[in-house]
DOFIVO-917570 format. One record per residue (C-alpha): residue number from 1; x, y, z; residue in three letters. Coordinates in steps of 0.2 Angstrom, whole numbers, plus 5000, padded with zeros to 4 digits. Layout:
! DOFIVO-917570
<pt><num>NUM</num><X>X</X><Y>Y</Y><Z>Z</Z><residuo>ala</residuo></pt>
...
//
This chain:
! DOFIVO-917570
<pt><num>1</num><X>5000</X><Y>5000</Y><Z>5000</Z><residuo>met</residuo></pt>
<pt><num>2</num><X>5015</X><Y>5012</Y><Z>4998</Z><residuo>val</residuo></pt>
<pt><num>3</num><X>5011</X><Y>5020</Y><Z>4982</Z><residuo>gly</residuo></pt>
<pt><num>4</num><X>4995</X><Y>5031</Y><Z>4983</Z><residuo>pro</residuo></pt>
<pt><num>5</num><X>4996</X><Y>5032</Y><Z>5002</Z><residuo>ser</residuo></pt>
<pt><num>6</num><X>5014</X><Y>5039</Y><Z>5001</Z><residuo>ser</residuo></pt>
<pt><num>7</num><X>5006</X><Y>5055</Y><Z>4995</Z><residuo>ile</residuo></pt>
<pt><num>8</num><X>4996</X><Y>5058</Y><Z>5011</Z><residuo>ile</residuo></pt>
<pt><num>9</num><X>5010</X><Y>5052</Y><Z>5022</Z><residuo>met</residuo></pt>
<pt><num>10</num><X>5022</X><Y>5064</Y><Z>5013</Z><residuo>ser</residuo></pt>
<pt><num>11</num><X>5011</X><Y>5079</Y><Z>5017</Z><residuo>val</residuo></pt>
<pt><num>12</num><X>5009</X><Y>5073</Y><Z>5035</Z><residuo>met</residuo></pt>
<pt><num>13</num><X>5028</X><Y>5071</Y><Z>5037</Z><residuo>gly</residuo></pt>
<pt><num>14</num><X>5033</X><Y>5087</Y><Z>5028</Z><residuo>ser</residuo></pt>
<pt><num>15</num><X>5024</X><Y>5098</Y><Z>5041</Z><residuo>gly</residuo></pt>
<pt><num>16</num><X>5016</X><Y>5108</Y><Z>5027</Z><residuo>phe</residuo></pt>
<pt><num>17</num><X>4998</X><Y>5113</Y><Z>5025</Z><residuo>asn</residuo></pt>
<pt><num>18</num><X>4988</X><Y>5097</Y><Z>5025</Z><residuo>gly</residuo></pt>
<pt><num>19</num><X>4971</X><Y>5106</Y><Z>5024</Z><residuo>gln</residuo></pt>
<pt><num>20</num><X>4975</X><Y>5111</Y><Z>5006</Z><residuo>ser</residuo></pt>
<pt><num>21</num><X>4987</X><Y>5102</Y><Z>4994</Z><residuo>phe</residuo></pt>
<pt><num>22</num><X>4987</X><Y>5097</Y><Z>4976</Z><residuo>ala</residuo></pt>
<pt><num>23</num><X>4996</X><Y>5082</Y><Z>4968</Z><residuo>phe</residuo></pt>
<pt><num>24</num><X>5002</X><Y>5085</Y><Z>4950</Z><residuo>his</residuo></pt>
<pt><num>25</num><X>5010</X><Y>5069</Y><Z>4946</Z><residuo>gly</residuo></pt>
<pt><num>26</num><X>5026</X><Y>5071</Y><Z>4934</Z><residuo>tyr</residuo></pt>
<pt><num>27</num><X>5031</X><Y>5088</Y><Z>4929</Z><residuo>leu</residuo></pt>
<pt><num>28</num><X>5036</X><Y>5091</Y><Z>4911</Z><residuo>pro</residuo></pt>
<pt><num>29</num><X>5053</X><Y>5084</Y><Z>4905</Z><residuo>ile</residuo></pt>
<pt><num>30</num><X>5057</X><Y>5099</Y><Z>4894</Z><residuo>asp</residuo></pt>
<pt><num>31</num><X>5068</X><Y>5111</Y><Z>4904</Z><residuo>asp</residuo></pt>
<pt><num>32</num><X>5058</X><Y>5127</Y><Z>4899</Z><residuo>asp</residuo></pt>
<pt><num>33</num><X>5041</X><Y>5119</Y><Z>4902</Z><residuo>lys</residuo></pt>
<pt><num>34</num><X>5047</X><Y>5112</Y><Z>4919</Z><residuo>arg</residuo></pt>
<pt><num>35</num><X>5054</X><Y>5128</Y><Z>4925</Z><residuo>ile</residuo></pt>
<pt><num>36</num><X>5038</X><Y>5137</Y><Z>4920</Z><residuo>ala</residuo></pt>
<pt><num>37</num><X>5027</X><Y>5124</Y><Z>4929</Z><residuo>arg</residuo></pt>
<pt><num>38</num><X>5038</X><Y>5125</Y><Z>4944</Z><residuo>ile</residuo></pt>
<pt><num>39</num><X>5035</X><Y>5144</Y><Z>4945</Z><residuo>lys</residuo></pt>
<pt><num>40</num><X>5017</X><Y>5142</Y><Z>4942</Z><residuo>gln</residuo></pt>
<pt><num>41</num><X>5016</X><Y>5129</Y><Z>4957</Z><residuo>leu</residuo></pt>
<pt><num>42</num><X>5026</X><Y>5141</Y><Z>4968</Z><residuo>glu</residuo></pt>
<pt><num>43</num><X>5014</X><Y>5155</Y><Z>4964</Z><residuo>ser</residuo></pt>
<pt><num>44</num><X>5000</X><Y>5144</Y><Z>4970</Z><residuo>arg</residuo></pt>
<pt><num>45</num><X>5009</X><Y>5141</Y><Z>4986</Z><residuo>val</residuo></pt>
<pt><num>46</num><X>5009</X><Y>5159</Y><Z>4990</Z><residuo>tyr</residuo></pt>
<pt><num>47</num><X>4993</X><Y>5165</Y><Z>4983</Z><residuo>ser</residuo></pt>
<pt><num>48</num><X>4982</X><Y>5150</Y><Z>4988</Z><residuo>glu</residuo></pt>
<pt><num>49</num><X>4992</X><Y>5144</Y><Z>5004</Z><residuo>asp</residuo></pt>
<pt><num>50</num><X>4992</X><Y>5127</Y><Z>4996</Z><residuo>gln</residuo></pt>
<pt><num>51</num><X>5005</X><Y>5113</Y><Z>4997</Z><residuo>thr</residuo></pt>
<pt><num>52</num><X>5011</X><Y>5107</Y><Z>4980</Z><residuo>gln</residuo></pt>
<pt><num>53</num><X>5017</X><Y>5089</Y><Z>4977</Z><residuo>leu</residuo></pt>
<pt><num>54</num><X>5024</X><Y>5080</Y><Z>4962</Z><residuo>phe</residuo></pt>
<pt><num>55</num><X>5035</X><Y>5065</Y><Z>4959</Z><residuo>ile</residuo></pt>
<pt><num>56</num><X>5050</X><Y>5061</Y><Z>4948</Z><residuo>glu</residuo></pt>
<pt><num>57</num><X>5058</X><Y>5045</Y><Z>4942</Z><residuo>thr</residuo></pt>
<pt><num>58</num><X>5072</X><Y>5040</Y><Z>4953</Z><residuo>pro</residuo></pt>
<pt><num>59</num><X>5086</X><Y>5043</Y><Z>4940</Z><residuo>tyr</residuo></pt>
<pt><num>60</num><X>5080</X><Y>5061</Y><Z>4938</Z><residuo>arg</residuo></pt>
<pt><num>61</num><X>5078</X><Y>5066</Y><Z>4956</Z><residuo>asn</residuo></pt>
<pt><num>62</num><X>5095</X><Y>5075</Y><Z>4957</Z><residuo>gly</residuo></pt>
<pt><num>63</num><X>5091</X><Y>5085</Y><Z>4941</Z><residuo>lys</residuo></pt>
<pt><num>64</num><X>5074</X><Y>5089</Y><Z>4948</Z><residuo>met</residuo></pt>
<pt><num>65</num><X>5081</X><Y>5095</Y><Z>4965</Z><residuo>met</residuo></pt>
<pt><num>66</num><X>5094</X><Y>5106</Y><Z>4955</Z><residuo>leu</residuo></pt>
<pt><num>67</num><X>5080</X><Y>5114</Y><Z>4945</Z><residuo>thr</residuo></pt>
<pt><num>68</num><X>5070</X><Y>5118</Y><Z>4960</Z><residuo>leu</residuo></pt>
<pt><num>69</num><X>5085</X><Y>5126</Y><Z>4969</Z><residuo>leu</residuo></pt>
<pt><num>70</num><X>5088</X><Y>5137</Y><Z>4954</Z><residuo>ser</residuo></pt>
<pt><num>71</num><X>5070</X><Y>5141</Y><Z>4951</Z><residuo>thr</residuo></pt>
<pt><num>72</num><X>5062</X><Y>5144</Y><Z>4968</Z><residuo>leu</residuo></pt>
<pt><num>73</num><X>5063</X><Y>5158</Y><Z>4980</Z><residuo>arg</residuo></pt>
<pt><num>74</num><X>5076</X><Y>5156</Y><Z>4994</Z><residuo>pro</residuo></pt>
<pt><num>75</num><X>5063</X><Y>5156</Y><Z>5008</Z><residuo>gln</residuo></pt>
<pt><num>76</num><X>5052</X><Y>5143</Y><Z>4999</Z><residuo>thr</residuo></pt>
<pt><num>77</num><X>5053</X><Y>5126</Y><Z>5008</Z><residuo>arg</residuo></pt>
<pt><num>78</num><X>5056</X><Y>5110</Y><Z>4999</Z><residuo>ile</residuo></pt>
<pt><num>79</num><X>5052</X><Y>5093</Y><Z>5007</Z><residuo>cys</residuo></pt>
<pt><num>80</num><X>5059</X><Y>5077</Y><Z>4999</Z><residuo>leu</residuo></pt>
<pt><num>81</num><X>5050</X><Y>5062</Y><Z>5005</Z><residuo>ala</residuo></pt>
<pt><num>82</num><X>5058</X><Y>5045</Y><Z>4999</Z><residuo>ala</residuo></pt>
<pt><num>83</num><X>5055</X><Y>5027</Y><Z>5002</Z><residuo>asn</residuo></pt>
<pt><num>84</num><X>5040</X><Y>5030</Y><Z>5014</Z><residuo>ile</residuo></pt>
<pt><num>85</num><X>5036</X><Y>5016</Y><Z>5025</Z><residuo>thr</residuo></pt>
<pt><num>86</num><X>5053</X><Y>5007</Y><Z>5021</Z><residuo>cys</residuo></pt>
<pt><num>87</num><X>5067</X><Y>5004</Y><Z>5033</Z><residuo>asp</residuo></pt>
<pt><num>88</num><X>5077</X><Y>5018</Y><Z>5024</Z><residuo>asp</residuo></pt>
<pt><num>89</num><X>5063</X><Y>5031</Y><Z>5024</Z><residuo>glu</residuo></pt>
<pt><num>90</num><X>5068</X><Y>5049</Y><Z>5022</Z><residuo>lys</residuo></pt>
<pt><num>91</num><X>5058</X><Y>5064</Y><Z>5024</Z><residuo>ile</residuo></pt>
<pt><num>92</num><X>5068</X><Y>5080</Y><Z>5024</Z><residuo>val</residuo></pt>
<pt><num>93</num><X>5061</X><Y>5098</Y><Z>5024</Z><residuo>thr</residuo></pt>
<pt><num>94</num><X>5072</X><Y>5113</Y><Z>5022</Z><residuo>arg</residuo></pt>
<pt><num>95</num><X>5071</X><Y>5130</Y><Z>5014</Z><residuo>thr</residuo></pt>
<pt><num>96</num><X>5078</X><Y>5132</Y><Z>4997</Z><residuo>val</residuo></pt>
<pt><num>97</num><X>5093</X><Y>5142</Y><Z>5004</Z><residuo>ala</residuo></pt>
<pt><num>98</num><X>5097</X><Y>5128</Y><Z>5016</Z><residuo>glu</residuo></pt>
<pt><num>99</num><X>5096</X><Y>5115</Y><Z>5002</Z><residuo>trp</residuo></pt>
<pt><num>100</num><X>5108</X><Y>5126</Y><Z>4992</Z><residuo>arg</residuo></pt>
<pt><num>101</num><X>5121</X><Y>5125</Y><Z>5006</Z><residuo>lys</residuo></pt>
<pt><num>102</num><X>5120</X><Y>5106</Y><Z>5005</Z><residuo>leu</residuo></pt>
<pt><num>103</num><X>5118</X><Y>5105</Y><Z>4986</Z><residuo>ile</residuo></pt>
<pt><num>104</num><X>5127</X><Y>5119</Y><Z>4977</Z><residuo>pro</residuo></pt>
<pt><num>105</num><X>5122</X><Y>5121</Y><Z>4958</Z><residuo>gln</residuo></pt>
<pt><num>106</num><X>5133</X><Y>5110</Y><Z>4947</Z><residuo>gly</residuo></pt>
<pt><num>107</num><X>5135</X><Y>5097</Y><Z>4961</Z><residuo>ser</residuo></pt>
<pt><num>108</num><X>5142</X><Y>5080</Y><Z>4957</Z><residuo>ser</residuo></pt>
<pt><num>109</num><X>5132</X><Y>5064</Y><Z>4957</Z><residuo>glu</residuo></pt>
<pt><num>110</num><X>5141</X><Y>5059</Y><Z>4973</Z><residuo>glu</residuo></pt>
<pt><num>111</num><X>5135</X><Y>5075</Y><Z>4982</Z><residuo>val</residuo></pt>
<pt><num>112</num><X>5118</X><Y>5073</Y><Z>4975</Z><residuo>leu</residuo></pt>
<pt><num>113</num><X>5116</X><Y>5055</Y><Z>4980</Z><residuo>gly</residuo></pt>
<pt><num>114</num><X>5119</X><Y>5059</Y><Z>4998</Z><residuo>lys</residuo></pt>
<pt><num>115</num><X>5105</X><Y>5071</Y><Z>4999</Z><residuo>gln</residuo></pt>
<pt><num>116</num><X>5094</X><Y>5066</Y><Z>4985</Z><residuo>val</residuo></pt>
<pt><num>117</num><X>5093</X><Y>5047</Y><Z>4983</Z><residuo>pro</residuo></pt>
<pt><num>118</num><X>5089</X><Y>5038</Y><Z>4967</Z><residuo>arg</residuo></pt>
<pt><num>119</num><X>5073</X><Y>5030</Y><Z>4974</Z><residuo>val</residuo></pt>
<pt><num>120</num><X>5055</X><Y>5033</Y><Z>4972</Z><residuo>pro</residuo></pt>
<pt><num>121</num><X>5052</X><Y>5050</Y><Z>4980</Z><residuo>ala</residuo></pt>
<pt><num>122</num><X>5039</X><Y>5064</Y><Z>4981</Z><residuo>ile</residuo></pt>
<pt><num>123</num><X>5044</X><Y>5082</Y><Z>4981</Z><residuo>phe</residuo></pt>
<pt><num>124</num><X>5033</X><Y>5095</Y><Z>4990</Z><residuo>leu</residuo></pt>
<pt><num>125</num><X>5035</X><Y>5114</Y><Z>4990</Z><residuo>ile</residuo></pt>
<pt><num>126</num><X>5027</X><Y>5126</Y><Z>5002</Z><residuo>tyr</residuo></pt>
<pt><num>127</num><X>5030</X><Y>5143</Y><Z>5011</Z><residuo>lys</residuo></pt>
//
């Protein structure tokens, strides 16, 4: 029962608004469309007070995180929820500024792998 229930569990573990949230599945692969969609979702965070959730394939988690860090406001919070209900469950919430200190733009796969594992994950953004 991990799949669909992990969406709700990630909201619960993130500490973000659980009264109003939206799940968007996969964001576009094309860089320009992805960035535009991320900006749109961040706008909804601030205008509607709504947590935004989306998923990515495990091998693109690192690229997604780098895109988020280069696109979102420094004060916006990102939660990475991975392998929920597994022994190696990871739910980490930090501001973009805090994530940037751990994962600078252009980071190596080794640096990314320590913070953004290549496992099924849900990304959440909120203010």
